[in-house]
N, C-alpha and C positions, 0 to 999 in steps of 0.2 A: 504494500500500500504506500501511497505517496501523500505527503502533506506539504503544501507550500504555505509557510507561516509569514505573515506580515504584521509587524508591531504597528499598532494604529492608535491614534488619539480618538478615533471614532470610525464606525463603518456601518453600512446598512445594505440590505438586499431587498429588491422590490420585484414583484411579478404583476404584470398588467397595471403598472402605475401605483400599486398598493404595497407599502412597506410591510414585509412579513417577518423581518428580523433586523434588529439594530443593537449595537453596543456602543458604549463610550470607550475609554482606554482599555486596551487588551490586545487580543490577537484575532485577526481575520485569517481563517485557514481554509484554503482550497483543498478538498479531500478527494482522492481517487483510488478506487480499487482496481487492481490488475488481475489478469487471469492467474488462477492458482492461489489467490489470497483467500484466507479464512478468517474466522473470528480471532484466531491467535495473532495474526499479523495486525488486525485492527486494534486489539488490546495492547500489543507491544508499541504500536505507533502512538496510541493515546497516552500511554505512560510516558513515553519520550516527550511528547508534545506538552503535557502538563508540567513536566519537570525541566523543560529546556529553558536555560537561563539567558533571556534576551532583554531583560529590563535592568536598568541601572540601580545600583545601591547608592548609599550616601557618598561613596568615594568616586562615583561615576563609572564604575566597572559593571559589565553585564554579569551580575551575580544573582539576579532575582528572576524567578519563573512567574508565569501567569497565575499559578496556584499561590505562590508567595504573596503576590499583590492582590489576589482576589479580583483580577481584571476580567473583563468579558471575553467570551469566546463566540465568534460568529463562524459557524461551520457551513461551508458551501460546497455541495457536490460538484466536481469538475472533472469529467472523464477525459477531457483533452490533455490533461497532464500526462497521460500514458501514451501520447502520440509518439510514433516512430518517425523521426524527422531526418534520418540518416541519408536519405537519397531523394532526389526529385524535388518538386516544388509543391507537392500536396502531401499532407501527413497521412499516415496509416494509423488506424486506431485498433489494429489487431491485438496489441498488448493489453488493452483495457478489458476489464471483466465484462461478461455479458450483462445486459441491463438488469435482469432479475437478480443476479449475484451482486452487482454494484449497489442496487437499492437495498438489498438485505444487509450488506456490509456497512453501508452508510447509516442505515437505521440502527444497527447494532452499535456503531461508533458513537452516534448521538445519544443513544440510551445510556451507554456506559459513561459518557462525558457528563450527562445530567446527574448520574449517581455520585460522581466524584468532584464536581465543580459547581459553584453556586450560580453562575450566570452563563447560560448556554442558549444561544439563538441559532437559527438555521435558515438556509435557503431551502428550495424545494427540488427534489430529485426530478430530473427530466423537464423542468420548466425553463422557459426563456427568462433568464433573470438579469436584472441590471444591478450591478454591485458598485457601491460608492464607498470610498475609503480615503482617509488621510493617513498615509504611511508615515510613521514617526521615525525619523532618522535620515534617510530611509533605512529600515532594517527588514530584510527578507531572507528567509532560510528555507532550504529544501530538505525535508526529512523523507527517508524511504526505508521501508522494511521489506525484505525479500522473503518469500516462502523458503523453508528449509528443504 
């Protein structure tokens, strides 16, 4: 599974002009399931995400996680992160999980996040979404967990 984390001062996601999820300071995370991923990869990725130290401490060093600061999480499904772009001018999405698997794993990821973190908002799987964010820094990280 893949997560693209962006440290934000605020972020929101809308569908058909209606905001369905919004956070203040925290992480806006694009989430993608790949072929072969299971709940195990989702759980491992979530643990890394919640503990990843991307927020500054009093000394200005990135030593605090989103869990440490109780910041918001905006989780947005994004299958295009699995695109194979190694050749040509059109991406292949063969590495992405099948839609049913992607939905199941995204729903699992969100459910587990809500059990472990106080502020979790989401986008909608399969919807045409408009995501707005103010990247703080900018700070952006790619996390990936491969099936064993």
